[in-house]
N, C-alpha and C positions, 0 to 999 in steps of 0.2 A: 502495500500500499504506501503511494507517495504524498508528501505533504507539500501543501501551498501558503504560504505566509501571504496575505493579501493586506493592501491597503498602507502600502510603504509609504513614506512623507517627506521622508528626508536622509540626505546622503548619509550620517549617522547611524543613521538605524539600519540603512539600507546596508551600511558596511558591517554592523553587529551581527544582522540576519545572516548575510551572506556566509560570513565565519560560520554560521552554524551547519550550513548546506542543506537548506532545504532543497527539495525537487523542483520546485516552482516558486518564483515570486512575483505577487500581482500590483499593477497598480493601476488605481482608477482613473479613468479620463473620462466618467458620466459624472454628472453634477450630485456630490458628496460632500461632503465635512472631507472626507480624505481623496478630494479631486486634487491632482496633479498635473503641470503641464509638461509639453515633451521634452523641451530645455531641461526643464528639473530632472527630467529622470534620465537623459544624457551625462548628467554631472554625476547622478546616483551611480550610474555605471562606472563611468571614469575612475571614481572613489573604489569602488569594487576589485576594480580590475587592479588599484594599486596593492592591496591586501591579499586578493587570491588569484589564483591561474583558473580555477575553474567554477564558472558561475552557476544559479542555478538556471534554469530556464524562465526566460522573463515572458511575462502576461499581461496584456493589456486588456484592460475590463472597460466595457462599454456602456452594458445596461441595453437601453432600447436607443438604438441607434441608425444611421443611414452609411452607403455608400462612402458619401465624403467626407463625412465625420471618421471614421478609419483612415480614410487616404490623407486626413490634412496630419493626421498624429502619425502613420507610417511612412511619410515623404519626409519625419524629420529624428526618429528612432528607431532602429533596430530590435525587433521584438520577437519571440520565437511563436508563439501565440496570442489570438485575439480572441477573447470571450465577448458575449453580446446574446441578449436575448431574439427569439427566433423574428427575423426582418419580413415587414409587409411583402416586402419587391425580393425574390430571391437569387434571379437572373447574374448578380452581378458577385456571386460567390465564387465562382471558378475563377474568376478573372483576378479579384484581389489574392486568392492562395497561391495563383500561379507568379504574378507580378512581385510581389511582395516575399515568398517562400515562406508563411507563418501557418502553423497550424490553427484551424477553425474550431471553436470549442460554443456551442449553443447551452443555453441556461434554460432547464425545464423550471417555471414556478410553478409550486404544490403550493395548492389551497389548502386553507386552515379547514379541519372538519370537526366537529362538534362529534361527542360520544355516537351519536343516533346515525348522524350521517357516516360514520366510519364502518358501522356497523354492518352499514348496506352496501359500502364499497368494493368494488369489484373490477375486472379490465375493462369491463363494458364503461364505466363512469368514465375511468381516465381516457379510453379511446378518444371520447367525445372532445377533449382538451385538442386544440388545433393543434400545438405544439407536436403531438404522435398524429395527428390526421396528416399534417403536413411534412411529417420525418421520412417518408418514404422519396418524396421530392429532394430534398437536399443528402440524403446520406451519404452519399459518395463523393461527396464534397467539405466532409467534417470529421473532425478527428476525435471530437471528446462530446458526451453531455454531462452537463453539473444539474443535480436537483439541490433546488434552493428555497429557502420557506417564500411565499408569494407574500410581497408587499405591494398596497394598495396607490402607493406614490410612485417606487423608484422599479418595481417588478421584481428584485429579490433585494437581498444585502440589511436582509432587516435585524441579525444577530438571533434570531428565534429558529428554534428546531421546531422542521414536520414530522410528520408520525411516521416516524421510521419501520413501521411496520408495512409502509406503503412501498418500498424498496425492493421486496419479491416480488410483487407484482409489476411496477417497471421493469424490472432486467427480463422478466417474462413478457414483457411487449418490447423492447427493444432488444432482445438478444440476439437476433438474426441479423439486426445489422454489425455486430463484431465492433462496437463502438465504444471504448473504455468508459465508464461510469463513475464520476466523482460523487460526493456528498458535500452541500455548505448548509449553514442555518444553526447558529446556538453550539456549535462544537466549541468545546474546551479541552484543555489538557484531562482534566476530570471524567470527564466522558465519553472521548474521543474511542478508549478501548471498547464499547459498546458494539460500535461497528464492524469490529471482527468478524462477528458472525455473518456478517454479510459479503459478498465477492467484488469488492469496490476496487476499482485501481488505483484510489486515492481519495483525500479528504483537503476541504480548501477552510479556514479559519481566519479570522480580523477582528472581529470586536472580544471573542473569546481568549484571544491574548492580551489583552487590554487591561490597566488599570486607571480609574478616571478618565476614560478617552483617549488614554497614549498606551502604544504597544509597551509591553512589559517583556522584556527581555530575557526572565525569569522562566516565566509564563511560555512563550515563544520556546527556548531549551525542553522545556517540558514537554511539551504538545511534540515536537518534533522526536523526542528521546522517546514518547509513547508509541507515537505511529513506528519509529525503529524497531520497538521490543516486538509490537506486533509482529511485523515480520521476521525477527530473528526466532520467535516461538512458532512460526507455522515452519519456518525451514526445518527448525532441530524435530519437531514433530512428524515431517513428512521422510525425516532421514531416520527415524528409531526403528 
């Protein structure tokens, strides 16, 4: 399971996180209290290269966006992946992927269900979500799916957990696409190990490793270590 630390907002923080060697580091270009500009990210990258030869894969987070917004950023900063919500117009995805040599991750916002609604949830219910209805059209152009709790304003990034019991249903829905599946929303160093029961490719955290709204490097370290411990436990188990 891979670890993504999202919402990096300063060069100092970028360096501290890079030294912990997460698999991915996320920069938010969408409107957010963690929003950064491309020029800032270039500074972050330069500073990180001064202290480590191997950088995490760098992910730009865009939320609801357009081709123009993404190109404006990619013209200025080299990223390994871009992450955004399902666009209304999908025709430009292959061109972006080829021109900028980036992976494309789609965020799937999982709605809140009360207990009564959750008891009635089935694959048929999720199939009616437009993201799953339209996935077939873009599956050959994307490289990963990120499950996050739906936020009525931003779409995702709420810092709240969705019902993780839905993960097996989503896996059944998307399994034939063979796309890596990541989970975000409400994760912390204390609860990330609970996701070990699901065959996820990775986990994504932002507010869950903060104290008073600021990234807490000790929490970041704990989060990465617990994800790593999960992988070591799986390896040891498979060899026994």
